[in-house]
N, C-alpha and C positions, 0 to 999 in steps of 0.2 A: 539516444531518442528519448525523447522528453514526453511522457504519457500523463493523462490526469485521468483519475478515478473519480468516480461518485461511490462513496463506501457507506454503507449503514450500519449501525450498532456501535461505531466509536464512540463512548461516552466520556471517557476519562485518559489521564495521562499512560495507565497502563497499557489501555487497548492501544496506545499511539506506538508504545513501546514494543507490542507484541507485534503490529503490523511493520514496526520498522524492522524489528530484530526477523521476522519471517521473509521480508524482501531483501535483507543485508546477506540473509543466509544463501539465496539464491544468485546474487551477486553483490559482492563485498565492495565493490568499487561505486554502487549506485549513490545517488545522491537522491534522496528523500524529503520532501516539504510534507506537512500534513495540516491540513485547516480543519479541526476537529469542527467548527461552529458552521462550516459551511458544508461539510461531508465529503473534504476533497483530499485525495492523497496525489501527489507529484510525485514521480519516480522518472529522473534520468539515468537509463539504464541502456544496455545493449539488446537486454533480454527480451523476448517477443512479448505484446500486450496480452496475450493468452497465459504465458509463463507467470508475469507478474499477477494476473488477475486470480490464478490459479494459487499462488503464495496465500495471496489476502484472504482467498477464500477458506484455504486451509486451516486458516487463523480462527475460524468462526463467524468471520464477516461477511456481507451480502456487498458485493460488486454489483450496482445498478447502471453503470455507465462507463 
């Protein structure tokens, strides 16, 4: 299932790596595309939206949508 999140606080490549690593820890098969300029994280995963959002939030980033 493809889901798009609006995420505040991603400002650099390290931020992208942290979010990617957290999502892959939840689902190693997830396909992740991050658009830092538009604050978007697109995740293709079988995990629930809530679980994916929690993984991002647990890294210290605010999921706003």
